[in-house]
C-alpha positions as CSV (number, residue, x, y, z in Angstrom):
1,M,67.9,-28.0,154.7
2,I,65.3,-27.2,157.4
3,D,66.8,-26.6,160.8
4,P,64.6,-28.7,163.3
5,R,64.9,-26.1,166.1
6,W,63.6,-23.4,163.8
7,L,60.7,-25.7,162.7
8,A,59.8,-26.2,166.4
9,R,59.8,-22.4,166.9
10,Q,57.4,-22.0,163.9
11,F,55.1,-24.5,165.3
12,E,55.2,-22.8,168.6
13,R,54.1,-19.6,167.1
14,N,51.0,-21.3,165.6
15,T,50.3,-22.9,169.0
16,W,50.4,-19.4,170.6
17,I,48.1,-18.0,167.8
18,L,45.6,-20.8,168.3
19,T,45.5,-20.2,172.1
20,E,44.9,-16.6,171.5
21,Q,42.2,-17.1,168.9
22,T,40.3,-19.5,171.2
23,A,40.5,-17.4,174.4
24,G,37.3,-16.7,175.9
25,L,35.3,-19.1,173.6
26,S,33.0,-21.8,174.6
27,H,32.6,-25.2,173.3
28,G,29.1,-24.2,171.7
29,D,31.0,-21.2,170.0
30,S,33.4,-23.7,168.4
31,L,30.5,-25.5,166.7
32,L,28.9,-22.5,165.2
33,Q,29.0,-22.6,161.3
34,T,29.6,-19.8,158.9
35,P,27.3,-19.2,156.0
36,Y,30.0,-20.4,153.7
37,R,31.1,-23.8,152.8
38,I,34.0,-24.1,155.4
39,N,34.2,-26.1,158.6
40,C,33.7,-24.7,162.2
41,L,36.5,-23.8,164.5
42,N,36.1,-27.2,166.3
43,W,36.6,-29.1,163.2
44,T,39.5,-26.9,162.3
45,L,41.2,-27.4,165.6
46,G,40.7,-31.2,165.5
47,H,42.1,-31.2,162.1
48,L,45.1,-29.5,163.2
49,L,45.6,-31.9,166.1
50,D,45.4,-34.8,163.7
51,G,47.9,-33.2,161.4
52,R,50.2,-32.6,164.5
53,G,49.7,-36.4,165.4
54,R,51.2,-37.2,162.0
55,V,54.0,-35.0,162.7
56,L,54.7,-36.8,165.9
57,E,54.6,-40.2,164.2
58,L,57.1,-39.0,161.6
59,L,59.3,-37.9,164.6
60,G,59.0,-41.2,166.2
61,A,56.9,-39.9,169.1
62,T,53.5,-40.8,170.3
63,R,50.3,-38.9,169.3
64,V,48.9,-37.0,172.1
65,V,45.4,-37.9,171.2
66,A,44.8,-41.4,169.8
67,D,44.5,-41.7,166.0
68,S,41.0,-43.0,166.6
69,D,39.9,-40.0,168.6
70,T,40.8,-37.7,165.8
71,A,39.1,-39.6,163.2
72,R,36.2,-37.2,162.9
73,Y,38.5,-34.5,161.8
74,R,40.2,-36.1,158.8
75,R,40.4,-34.5,155.4
76,E,37.3,-34.7,153.5
77,S,35.3,-35.8,156.7
78,E,31.7,-34.2,156.8
79,P,31.4,-30.8,158.5
80,I,30.7,-30.8,162.1
81,V,27.4,-29.0,162.6
82,E,26.6,-30.1,166.2
83,D,27.9,-31.8,169.3
84,G,28.0,-35.6,168.9
85,P,30.0,-38.7,168.6
86,G,33.6,-38.2,167.9
87,V,33.4,-34.4,168.5
88,L,36.0,-33.5,171.1
89,P,35.3,-30.5,173.6
90,L,36.9,-27.1,172.9
91,D,39.1,-27.1,176.2
92,R,40.3,-30.8,175.2
93,L,41.4,-29.7,171.8
94,V,43.3,-26.6,173.0
95,A,44.9,-28.6,175.8
96,A,45.9,-31.3,173.4
97,L,47.4,-28.7,170.9
98,K,49.5,-27.1,173.6
99,E,50.5,-30.8,174.7
100,S,51.4,-31.8,171.1
101,Q,53.6,-28.7,170.9
102,A,55.6,-29.8,173.9
103,S,56.0,-33.3,172.4
104,L,56.8,-31.8,169.0
105,S,59.4,-29.4,170.2
106,A,61.1,-32.2,172.3
107,A,61.2,-34.6,169.3
108,L,62.5,-31.9,167.0
109,A,65.3,-31.0,169.6
110,R,66.6,-34.5,169.3
111,L,67.2,-34.1,165.5
112,D,69.9,-32.5,163.5
113,T,69.9,-31.2,159.9
114,A,71.3,-34.5,158.6
115,A,68.3,-36.3,160.0
116,M,65.9,-34.0,158.0
117,A,67.5,-35.3,154.8
118,V,66.6,-39.0,155.6
119,E,63.9,-40.3,153.3
120,T,60.7,-41.6,154.7
121,D,57.5,-42.9,153.2
122,D,54.9,-40.3,152.5
123,R,51.9,-42.4,152.8
124,A,51.5,-42.3,149.0
125,G,54.2,-44.8,148.3
126,H,57.1,-42.2,147.7
127,L,60.2,-41.8,149.7
128,V,60.5,-38.2,150.6
129,P,63.2,-36.4,152.9
130,L,61.8,-36.0,156.4
131,G,62.4,-32.3,156.3
132,E,60.1,-31.9,153.1
133,Q,57.3,-33.9,154.7
134,L,57.6,-31.9,157.9
135,H,57.6,-28.6,156.0
136,F,54.5,-29.6,154.2
137,L,52.9,-30.5,157.4
138,Y,54.0,-27.0,158.8
139,F,52.5,-25.2,155.9
140,H,49.3,-27.1,156.5
141,D,49.3,-26.2,160.2
142,T,49.9,-22.5,159.3
143,Y,47.1,-22.7,156.6
144,H,44.5,-23.8,159.1
145,T,45.9,-21.7,162.0
146,G,45.2,-18.7,159.7
147,Q,41.6,-19.8,159.2
148,T,41.0,-19.4,163.0
149,E,41.3,-15.7,162.8
150,L,38.1,-15.6,160.6
151,L,36.4,-18.4,162.5
152,R,36.8,-16.4,165.9
153,Q,35.0,-13.6,164.4
154,V,31.9,-15.8,163.5
155,F,30.9,-15.5,167.1
156,G,30.8,-11.8,166.9
157,V,33.8,-11.1,169.0
158,G,34.8,-8.2,166.9
159,D,38.2,-8.0,168.6
160,K,41.7,-6.8,167.6
161,I,43.3,-9.0,164.9
162,I,46.3,-10.8,166.3
């Protein structure tokens, strides 16, 4: 079974990577599109924030940013191609991701491995152990965190890969 403290450290690593990948970028930079059919950095960060909101809900904690404020970033939402309604500023996204990490770490610190085996609703009508749901959401977080390395280079930064 997954140790909750180990999982908190893994999310922490992703938060550090996200902070590094967004360093020195502007909100305008975060809206730039690639020539490929993928979302911009702003959408990716908002999507991560929405996913972390789900993690916090599973842990019985409060979302850092209201569910309605991350609606623009849901799975299968339209790509963000410009600033507009529902698009959060880059600095707010980064700050909220850091804040979500603090909440996530605190919530995970209150759990033990037995709590990770408790079955919870997976939103698809199935009962799944909490640890399995959290592991999937960690995988999701890591998948999109990895995308930020490429998205950073869209701006012509050309810096060293983290």
